[in-house]
Structure formats: C-alpha cells, structure tokens
C-alpha positions as CSV (number, residue, x, y, z in Angstrom):
1,M,122.2,25.9,81.4
2,P,123.3,29.8,81.8
3,R,126.5,30.7,80.1
4,M,127.9,33.4,82.5
5,L,130.0,36.8,82.9
6,S,132.7,36.7,85.2
7,P,132.6,39.9,87.6
8,D,135.9,41.5,86.5
9,D,137.8,41.1,84.4
10,A,140.9,40.4,86.0
11,C,138.8,36.8,87.5
12,I,140.0,34.3,85.0
13,S,139.2,30.9,86.5
14,V,137.1,30.2,89.7
15,D,136.7,27.0,92.0
16,V,133.1,25.2,92.5
17,P,133.4,22.8,95.9
18,S,130.4,20.0,94.8
19,N,129.8,16.8,96.6
20,R,132.2,15.6,94.2
21,G,135.5,17.5,94.4
22,T,136.1,20.5,93.2
23,A,134.1,21.7,89.4
24,R,136.8,24.2,88.0
25,Y,135.9,26.9,85.5
26,N,138.5,28.7,82.7
27,G,137.7,32.1,81.0
28,R,135.7,35.0,81.5
29,T,132.3,33.7,79.8
30,I,132.2,30.2,81.0
31,D,128.6,28.1,80.1
32,V,127.7,25.7,83.4
33,S,125.7,22.4,83.4
34,D,124.4,22.2,87.2
35,P,121.9,24.9,88.8
36,G,123.8,23.8,91.8
37,H,127.4,24.8,90.5
38,A,125.3,28.1,89.4
39,R,124.2,29.2,92.1
40,A,127.5,29.1,93.6
41,L,128.6,31.4,90.9
42,K,126.3,33.8,91.5
43,A,126.6,33.9,95.0
44,A,130.3,34.6,94.2
45,G,129.1,37.3,91.6
46,Y,128.8,35.7,88.4
47,T,125.9,36.9,86.4
48,T,123.9,35.7,83.8
49,A,124.8,36.3,80.5
50,G,122.2,37.7,77.9
51,T,120.8,35.2,75.6
52,A,117.8,37.6,74.1
53,G,119.9,39.5,71.9
54,S,121.1,42.5,71.9
55,P,118.8,45.0,73.4
56,A,116.0,47.3,71.2
57,R,117.9,50.8,69.9
58,T,115.2,54.1,71.6
59,G,117.3,56.4,71.4
60,G,118.8,59.4,68.6
61,Y,116.6,60.7,65.4
62,R,116.2,59.3,62.3
63,C,116.3,60.4,58.9
64,T,113.4,62.9,57.5
65,S,114.6,62.7,53.9
66,C,116.2,58.7,54.3
67,G,114.5,57.6,56.8
68,F,118.5,57.2,58.6
69,S,119.0,56.4,61.5
70,A,121.1,58.4,63.7
71,F,122.5,60.2,67.3
72,F,122.7,63.8,65.7
73,K,120.2,66.5,64.6
74,T,121.4,66.0,61.2
75,C,122.1,63.3,58.5
76,G,125.3,61.6,57.8
77,R,124.2,60.2,54.5
78,C,122.3,62.9,53.4
79,G,122.5,65.6,55.2
80,G,118.7,66.3,55.3
81,A,116.8,67.1,58.7
82,C,116.9,64.4,61.6
83,E,114.1,64.0,64.1
84,R,112.9,61.6,67.5
85,P,110.7,59.2,65.9
86,D,109.0,59.4,69.7
87,L,108.4,63.5,69.6
88,A,107.6,63.6,65.8
89,A,103.5,62.7,66.2
C-alpha cells in the first residue's frame, strides 16, 4: 500500500472516518494499508511518496579529464575543463 506525505510540515496527525469508527494516522510520512483511507488522504491534500528511488541527474557538467560530475565549468577535483554531456556531441 502507498506511503503518503503530509501536505504541510505543520500537519502531523490526521483522522480518517471509516465505517468502523475513525482511523488516526500520526506523522508527516505515513504508511496506509486501506485503499479507502488512501483515497480520503489524497482528497485531503496528501501525496504519494516517490518509491522509485532518487531522480536521474540530468543537469550539470562532466570533467573531460577525470570524469567528475560538477555544476561548474571548472572541475572541483582536478581543475580541468568541464562540458555538458548533452551538448558535447
């Protein structure tokens, strides 16, 4: 089931009404086991956490000498020139 993130850092607890009473979830990141609760939390502004890992790094430069990844045109490791991999070809 999904892991949900709160819409605001100030929101640390939420009560979800259900047919068997009220379910309370505590914390800014919560694990939801009931699909109905997940729908109710999405309606309240909660978002599903990204579970696919970190996003691919697409920006920045690559050093032509040592291959170090940088955000500047001069390498911070060896001082060599860096170029954008998408513009090098």
